[in-house]
N, C-alpha and C positions, 0 to 999 in steps of 0.2 A: 504494499499500499504505500501511496505518498505521503509523507508527513506532512501536516497542516504547519504553515507559516502564520504565527499569530502576532510577531514582533513588528511593529509600523516601519522600522527602519529595513529590516529583511524585504519588506513589499517594494519599499521604494528602490532598493538595490535590483531587486527581482524586474520591476517595471523599466529601470534604465538599462538592465541586460537585455530584455526583450527589444526594447526601441532602439537600441544600437545593431541589434542583429539582424544582418540581410534577410536570413531565414524568417523571421518573423513578419518584415515588411512583406515578403513575397507571399506569405500566407494570408497576410490582410487583404493584398490585391486580389487574391484569388476567392476571399470570402465575399469580396464585393463584387465578383463577377456575376454576369446574368445566369450563369450556371447554376451557384448557388445562392444567390440573391434572395431567393423566396423559400429556399429549403432550410428553415431556421435550424433544425437538430442536426442536419449535416454541417451547416456553417460553425455552428458551436463545437461539434465534435472535432472537426479539423483544427480549429484555433485551440483546443485544448490539448490535443495529442502533439500539436507544435510547442505550445508552450511547456509541455510536462518533458518533452524531448530536450528543449532547450536549458531550461532550468535545472532538471535532474538528468543528466546525459548517461547516467551509469545505472539508472533504474528503468526497469521495463515499464510500459504503460499497460495497466491491468483493465480487464474487461469489467470488472466491478466497479472500478473508480469511473469508466465512462457512464455506466448504467446510473451509478447514483448522483454523480455530479453534473453530469450533461442532461441525460435523458429521464432524470427525476424519478428513478425507481426507489424503493425503499430500501432501509439497510439490511432487511433480509433477503435480498435480491439473490436468486440462484439462477447461474447460468444454464443448469441442466434443465431447468422447467421453463425458461423465457431466453430465447436467441436473439432479442430485440438487438443487441449490440452487434452479434454478427451479420444481421439482415441490414442495418443501417450502414455499418462498414463496407458492405458490398456495393450499395447505392453511393457510398461517398467515392469509391474506387472509379466507378463509373463516371460521376460529375467530374472528377480530376482528369481522367482520360479526354472527356468532352472538352474541357476548359482549354488544356495545353494543346489541343489539336484545332481549337478555334481562336477565341479571343486572346488566349495565352499563348499564341504560337511564336509571338517574338520574345518570349522569356529566354532567357540563356540556361537557367536552371527550372527542373520540373520537379514537381512532389509526387511521389508513389507510396504506398502503403503495401508491403509484401503481404502475400496470402498467409494467415495463420499467425499475423502479429498484427500490433496497433501502434507501431512505432514509424512515423514518417521517415523516409528517405528521399534526401535531396541530391539530385543528379544532374551534372552538366548535360543539356541537349546534345544531342549527337550532332557534329559538324559535318559539313560535306566535305568530300576530298578536295585537295587542291587541284586547280586545273593544270592539265600536262603543259609542260613546256613545248612550245612549238619545234618542229623539228628544223634543223638548218638546211637552207637549200644547198643542192649538191652543185658543185661547179665541175664543169667538164675541162678538167686541167691538162690532161694527156692526149686529147683529141689529136691534135697536129704535131704531136712531138717526133721526133727523128729517133730511129731505134737507139742511137747512142745516147740520147737525151733519157730515155727508159731506164738505160742502164746506170747513168750517173746520178739520174734525179736533177738535172739541169732542164730548163725550159727552154729547147731551141727549135724554131722553125722549121717544120718538115719542108723537104724539096719535091713531094709529091705534088703533082699538079692534075692530071685527068683521071687515072685508074680510081683513085680514092672516092673522090665527089660521085663519080659514076655509081661505084657500089653502093654508096649511101643512099642515093636515089633509087636505085633497083630495090634496097632494103625496105625503105619507105614505102614505095609502090605496094610490095608484098604484104606490108602491115595494113593498107588501106583497105587490100581485098579481103584479108584475113580476120580482121576484127570484126567487121559486121556479123560475120558467119558465129564466131566467138560468142559474140553479145547475144545473137538469136538462140544459140544454143544454151547460154546461161538463162535465157528468159523462158525456154521451154522447160527447162530443168527445175527453175524456180516455180512455175506454174503447176508441174507435176506434184511437187512437193507439198504446195498449198493444198492441190485437190486431195491428196491422200490426207493431208493434216484435217482438213474440212470433214473427210468421211470418217476418219478416227474420232473426231470430236463428236460428230452427229450420232454415231454409234455409241458412243459414251454416254451422250445426252441423254438417248433413248433408253439405256440401260439404267441411268440414275432415275430417270422417270418411271420406269417400270418397277424398280425396287422402292420408290417412294409410294407408289400407289399401292404397293403390296403391303407396306407399313401403314399407311394411312388411308385405307380402302373408301373412306367418306369423299375423298377428293373426286373419286368416279362417279359419285351421286350427286347429281346438279344441286338437289334441294338441300342438301346436308352441307354441299361446298358453300352455298349462298350463306348459311348462318356461319358456319366455322372458320371460314377464310377471314370474318371479323375478328376473329380471336388468333389464330395462328399465322396468318401471311400479312398482317397489317403493319409489320415492323414496329410495333409497340409491346411493351411486356404487358403479359396477362396474369393477374391475381386471382387466384381461387381463395374465397375467404370463407371457412366453416363456422357454424355456429360455437357459440360459449354455452355449454350446458351446465357449466358451474354457475353463470349468472342466471339461467333458467330454473336452477335448483333454488337458488336464493330468492328469487320473485316467488316461487311457490311457497316457501315457508312464510314470507311477508303478504302472501295472497295479494299483490299488487304489482302492476307492471311499472318499469322505470322509463323514463324519457331518454332519448339518445345522448342529450348533453350530460346528464347525471351518470350514464355508462363511461364515457369518454372521459369524464373528470374524476371517476370513479368515487363520487359523493353517494352513489347508492349503498355504498358501505359504512357510511356515517351513522352510529347508533341513533342520531336525532331525526334521521329520515325515516325511522321505523319505530315510534315510541310503542306503538300497539304491539310490538314483538317481545317477547320476555327476556330476560338476560340469557336464559339458555339457549333460546333460538337464536338470539344475536351472536352468541358463541358457536353456534355450528354453522351460521352464515359466514362467519370470519374464517372458519376452517375450512369451510367449501371454497371461498375465495382463493386460497392458496393453490388449489388444485387446478389443472387444465384438463377439463372433462369434455368428451366428444361423443358423437353419435357414429355408430357403427355403419347405418346406412348411408350416413353423409361422407364418410370415409370412402365407402366403396363407389359412390358417385364420383368423388374426386378422382378415384383411380381410373375409373373409365373415362373421364374427361381427359386426364394424362395420357391415358393409353391411345386416344384418337391422334395424338402427334408425338410418338414416343421419342423422336430425335430432335424436337423442339427444345431450345435453351432458354426461350423467354417466357417460361410458364413457373410462377411461383405459388407456393402453398403457404397459406396464414392461417391462423385462428383469429375470430373477432377480436379476441383480447389484444393480439399483437399488432394489428391494422392499425394505419394511420392515415389521417385526412390527406396527407402529401401525396401519397401513393395512389389514393382514390383519384384524385384531379389528373396524374399525369398517366396512368394505365389502363386498360381495360381491365374488368372486375367482372368475375362470377360469384354471385352471392348464393350460398346455399343455406337455407333456413329460413323460417318467418322471423318477424320483427321481435316476438317474445324471446327468441334465442340467439337471433343474430342483429342485434339494434342497427346496423348500418343499412338495413333494409328501410328504416324510417327515412331516411335521406330521399328516397325515390317514391313513397306511399303516395305523395300527392299526384302523382302521374298515373297511378294505377285505378283501375275500375274494381278489380277484384281485390279484396283485402281481407287478409287472414285476422281473426281475433280469437283471443285465448281468455276465457274466463277460470279464474282459479277456484274452482270448487271440487274439492277432492284432489284427484291429479291433473285436473285441467279439463275443459271442454273446448274444441277449436272449432270456428266456424267460419264461413267465408261471406263476406258482405258483397253484395252486387249493388254497388253505388248508383248505376243508371240502368236499371233492367230493360232490356229489349223485350218486343212483345212476345208472351209466352214463357218469359225468365222469372224466376221466383228472385225476390229480394235477398234470400238467406239461403245457404246451403251449410247443413248441419251434418258433421261427421259422426261416425259410429264406429264400434267394434268391428262391422264388416262393411263399412263405405267410407272411403277416404277420399280428399280432394287434393289438388296439387295446383298452385299458380304458377307458370312459365310465363317470364316476360323479357322481351328483347327490345332494350330502350337505349338512347343516346346518353352517354355519361356527360361529366362536367367538361372535361378537356375536348379540345378541337379533334374531330375524328376518333374520339375515344368511344366505346360501347360497354354496356352492363347487360349481364344476363342474370336474371332473378330466379330461383328454383324453390319455391316454400311448398312442403308439404305438410298436410296436417297429421301424418304419421310415417312412421319408418317405411312402411309399405307404399305410401304414397310418393315418397321422395325416391324409392327405387322404381316406381312406374316412371317419374318424371325422367331418371336417367335412360330408360328404354326408349320414351318419346323424343328427347333431343337427340339420341345417338343412334336412333334405326329407323326403320322402314315407316313407322307410323308417321314421322315428321314430313316424309314425301307426300303423304295423303293431306296433312293438314296444309301443305305448301300449296296444294292446288286449290283449296277452298279460299284463299286469300286474293286468286284471280290479279295477279301482277306479275310482270316479266321480271322485275327486281323485288328482293325480299323487303317488305316495307317492316318498320317497327310493329310489335304486336304484343298483346297478353292472350294467354289460352287458360282456360279453367279445365283440368282434367278430372274425371270421376273414376275411382278405382273399386272392384270388389275385392274384397281382400280376407285372407285368413291369416291369423298370427305369424307374421315373419314372411309372407308371399302374397303378393299382389296376383290376382287371378285375371281380370280383365280390365281394360283401359278404354274409357270413350271420351271423347270432346263434348264437353258439357256446352262451353259456350267460349266465345273468343271477339276479340277487339283487333282491328288494325289501325295503325296511325301513320299511313303515307306521308302525310303533311309535316311529320317531323324531321325528315330528311333535309 
């Protein structure tokens, strides 16, 4: 751990040491750059590890110090249960690469953070090689030397008159005839090599396309490709965010739901927010809050989504507790679970027509509200042991060209059925109902008959399309 400095003189010395160090000045410039200007946590993390490296060069930078002093985690932070530091450091490395390849390309020194460590490395930017010296012009010194001049090294005029000039003229004539043929032959050889290379590249590309389609068969299905290309081929990171079942249990104990801002600020754990709960129940709530609980059905759905693009490197898995607003703005997002267990869904509920609601009676009863029923549609759908519902919504996200996919099931079986829907042939049937050449934004309410642990049948109960949102 880094020792705390409480002496005022030491703090002044530290400040002078930082201000006089060019590494600190470089870090401040990077922190003010467009790449980090809006990423508050990443900016503070960069300045923290640089400051620690300058002031305590012989001490490593610890993961706990970053979590506690920069990210605001409590003193009982355990990196085995919470990987927030590693996730944020991965994003910081990307931001540093982006800065030094764009706005910071003029910097002579670059900052990197090696994998597996939290200590910044300052390295001189690689310089381009020196230009080659020009070759000296050759001089034809011995062209007209007499034989004895060649032997003695002296430059003497030759007494040859006719024979040598005629020989050179003949040689020049032969060259003027031969060179075009040589050039034509070289062009033909080059064209043949280019053709062979093109054929080889075309064959390789076809082989890669075949291999890719075998790994990602959804690409060969136009309807599924319309949906999943938004998340796997868009050039942006895609975050899969799973429910926080610990939060759900705390709500069930208190028998009341918590708004998103209370979840984000962790104020829902404040005893003053649940005065009706007994001290024993509050103790149980605090104990549950230290655990990271999840749903097996949601993990299976996340695995199924990850398997759609097994070679993709831009897909990241988070729990709702780990996720951050900054990522929501810059990435595509797939939210799994209803608002009662995944509070991030609340940010999109004002755009939805079908809303899940949970009443905390016993172990809870979940219904789906139809805000604007069409003709023949009920205003409320109630789940039971044998009937479940799931809302699947494809909507625009806050960032430009970013998308969000919501999957909210009233039961584990309904969530599993939603996975079958978005990754299987039934989505193609739904796609034909939308009657549009391009895939519009939409939401669909699925109904499933079920026995414990297994969905039996899945039907489309109602849907809405939003082409105007594009």
